[in-house]
N, C-alpha and C positions, 0 to 999 in steps of 0.2 A: 476290270471288264475287257477280258479277252475274246470274249465271243459273244455276239447279240442279233436277234432280229429285229426288224423294221417292220411293221405291221402297217400296212398301209390300204385305202379300198372306197370306194364311196359308200356313204350313211346307209345302213342298215344290211352289210354284207359281211357282217358277223366278226368285226375286228375283235370288240371286247370280249366276246364269248369265246374266240378263238385263244385270246389271252388267258382266259380264266382257266380253259381246257388245260392247254398247254402248260398252265403252271403248276396243276394239279398232275397232269402226265410225268413232267419232270421231277415233278417232286417223289412219285412214286417208284421212279427208277432211281433215284439216289442222286442226280444232278441239281447242286444249288441255282436256285433260280429266282428272280427279280422280275417286278413290273413296275415299270417307268409310264406313268400315265402323262401323254402330251397332248391331251385334247381338253383345252379349259373347257368345253360343255359338259364333257364327263362326267357329272358329279355324282352317279352312283354306280362305281366300279364294284362289278359283283368276284372281284379277285384282291388277296391284299396288295394295298399300294405301297412298294418300299420309296418311292418317289412321285410325286403330285404335282403337275405344273399350276393346281389351282390353289396351292398355298404362295404361288407367286402371285398370280391372277389370275380371275375367271371371268368368263365370256359377260355373263350378268353386268357385272360391274362396268367392261371396257362398254358395251353397247348404250349404260346409261351414262357414263361420262362422254365419251366419244360420239354420241349419237350415232352410232352403226349398226348396221343390220349384222346378221349370224355370220356371213361369209368374211366381212368387211372385219368383223369386231374378231375372228379366227386370224386372221391376217395381221391384225394389231397385235393380240396375245403373244404369237409364234415371234412376233418382232421386239417385242418387251424381252421374250426370253433368249434373244440372240442377244439384246442388251446388256442381259444378265449372265452370261455364259458362266460367268463365277460360280454363280449358283448352281447351274447344272453339273459343272465339275466337280464340284466339292462334295455334291450329293453321289455322284457315279462313284468318288475315289472311295466315298462311306460305303460302298456294295462290295468292295474287295474284288476276290474272283469270282464272283456270282455269273451266270449265263444270265443276261439282260433281254427283256421284250419289251420294246416300248411301243406302247399302244397311241397311233398318230389320229389325229383328228381327220374326220371322215371327209372335210372339203379337199382334202389335198388331192391331188391327182400326180431286196427289197422285197417283201412278201404279199405281193397282190391279190388282194380277196374277191372274188365276184359270186353271188349268187347263182347257182348253178340252172336257177330257172332263166337264164337268157339263153339256155341251148334250144328251148320249145319253140323260139322264133328266129328266123334266120337274120332278121335285121337285128335283133338285140345282138345275137352271138356278132356280128361284124361290128356293132356298135362295141362291143367288149373287145375284140382284137385290135383296134384300133387305137382305143383307150391304154390297153396292157402295153402295146408296141410304143405308145408315146411317153408311157412311164419309164418304159426299159431304156428308152433312148436318152429320156432326161436325167435319170438316176445315175450318177456314177459308183453302182454297187451293186453286188452281185444279186442276181434279181431271181425269182419265182412268181409263177403266176398260180393262183389257185382255186379251183372250184367248189365252194363250199355247200355245204346242205345237200350233198350228193346221194344223203339219205333218201330224200324227199323226191327225186328228179320221176321216180317211177309214179309216182301218184299225178303227176302232170299229164300224161298220156306218153303212147309210142311217140319215139323221134322217127326220122326216117332214114338217120343212118346209127353205128353202134357208137358206142362211146368215144371207142379211140380215132375215131375220124375228128371229133372235136379238140379233143385233148392235144392231139400231135399236131393239129393244123393240117390235114392233108390235101389233098387236092381240091381247093373251093369252088373250083369251075362246077362241080357236081350240085353245088349248094347254089347256083345260081336261079334253077328252074323252080326251085321252091320260095325263095324270095319273089321272083315273079307272081308267083299264087298267092305269096301272103298278102297283097295289096295288088289292085288290077293299075295304080297309077302306076307301079314297077315295070310293066310292059312296055311303059312308053321306050322309044329309041334312045332319048334321050339319058333318061334314067339307067338302062341297060350298059349304055358305053361308061357312064358311072363306075356303076357295080362292076363292072370287069374292071375298071381302073383302079376300083379300092381293093379288089380281090389279090389282083396282080402286084399290088404295092405290098400288101401284106409278105405276100409270096417270095417276093424280091429279097426281103429283108431275111426272110428265114430264121427269126428270133422267137418268135411268139408259141409256147406249148403251155400246159394245164397239169398240173398236180390235182387231185381229187383230195376231197376231205368229208367225212363223217364225224363232226367232232366229239361225239359220244360214245364212239367205236375207238377201242384201244389199238387195234389193228390198223385202221386208217391212219390212228395219230403218228404211230409209230414210223407208218411208211411214208408221211410228210417228214418225221422229223428227220429220217435218214437222207431224204432229198437234201434239206436245208442243211445238215450236216455235213454233207459233200460240197454243198454250195458255197457254205461258210468257212470250211476250212476245218471245224469241228473234229471231221472225221479222221484228221492225220495228225490228231493228239491234240487233247485240251490241256487246261492249266492243271488238273489234278494228279496229271502225269501217272505215276505206277499206283495211287492211292485208290483206282477206280474199281466200284465195284463189281460183282460180277455181271449183275443186269446190265450195267456201262459198257462193259468188254463186250459184249454180246451186241449192244448195239452199235458199237465201234467197229466190229469185226462182220457187218454186216448181217445181222441178223434176217432172215427172209421176210420180206413183207408182200404187198398185195400188188400184183403187176396189173394194169389196167383193165385184163381180161376177166382177174378176180373182181375188181368193182364192177364190171358189167355183169359177173352172175350173181354178184352176191346183194347189188344193191336195185339190179333192173330186171335181169332175167328171172331170177329163184331168190326176190328179196322175202316175199312170204313164208317161204319153207324155210329159208336161213332164220327166218326172224322166228318161228317155231320151234326149231332145233334149237336155237341158242336160250330161248324161254328154256327148254326142259333142260339143257345143262346147267342154267344157274339154279333151276330146283334143285337136281342132283347135289350139286355143291353145298346148296345150303343147307340138306339134309344130311349132308356128310358132315358137314362142319358142326352140326347139332350132335352129330352122336361121336364126333372125336373126343375124347379125353384132356383134360386140360394139362397141359406140362410144362407148366410153371411160366417163368417172364422169359420171352423168346425174343423181346427187343423189335424196335421198329422198323428195322430195315431187313428183317427177316421176313415179317408179314407183309413188307411192300413187294418182294420179289413173288412171295406164296400170290400175293392176290392178283399179279398181273400174270400168273403162270409159270408153266415149266420154262428155264431157259436153256437151248442147246448147247453143249459141249463147243467152245469157240475155239478148245486147243492151244490157248494160250495160258503161260503162268504168269502169275502176278507177284511182282518182288515189290514188296511193301518197304517204305522207307523205314529206319530206325528212328 
């Protein structure tokens, strides 16, 4: 297991949905991937589970036997996993060189997912900044914060600022008047001082920023994966070496993804227009597929690359090991 992602975030932020989507995406581009479920309460995974903590301990058993609530039960189960480290070590060894996604419990507070709905309320956004900062300071790992469900954001109403204000965590003092207008209580002088201190704390650390994700959109998933590869070192050479497929080479060589301005245009400013355009493109592709004559056995890998769309020439010559 030379490379992995640790997926964390509060309940409902989309961790399991992300693991399912990323597992499918990695499989489509030819990168071997396995998902490890570390959530003892997750009994309905939507992805094929290579290793499951529920084979060792389940939340229901812990709550019944130890008379604990859900949060206490999760902590007890994770302590049980710690005491049975050999079980996890052996399971991970069995995955070989696979790229691994760890789906963690939602009760834990580094790929930190947050529902983009938090952008609609200044108080929620500032709370998210503090939670993300805390996670970054406490976890000694490469860390990315991700705003999920970005494709739903336009349905919540207009934001006072463009998306880059929130993802790049720009001058937060501009947010304070909107925070005061959200709740009359916030206009009290003592809260005004507290709010100023909180935003100053976040700005002084200068650590927090956000990637965006629409999990069903291939380009959005590709852009996030490129950021993850840079943070985790995969972009500088994976275990597969010279045996990478042409799509993997394109990913490694920095195939152009979406900038935050592209995300703003696609999912907020012109969402309906892009949705209609992509629907027409899908119809045309389906018609072209139906009219295309059968060419015999083409293999799985060729089908995956075609489905993902054309890959630009990276200028790299691949030398395969004999």
